[in-house]
C-alpha angles and dihedrals in degrees: 000000000000129000121211093003121171116220092246090060092047088053091051092049091048089052090059094046098043100040091232134101107260118193124191111241096155096105087218116146129195129037130299135198106240124200109171123172118187143153114252115240115274096023132101126226147116095276124089127261115256099264094046091046093052091052099043100038104034101025091235130125128208110217126189118243147145130251147144115293126191112242134182116214122196107208094181143359130191129200115226109222115248121209 
């Protein structure tokens, strides 16, 4: 549940829950009250899985795609000796 939630924040939260990078391409501005009930992956129950819940309860659809992602690459690391 989230009152007055912008779509960018919802995408960020869905990234954490789904384990995938979710990017907001809805074009929706403003804030929305979100109430999403879903069954966590690997469990059984009467509630819908995450993707189905997003589509049925919020009217949104997650679509796979490719895009640029910021990445930090560490070329080298050195350990400072400790006495």
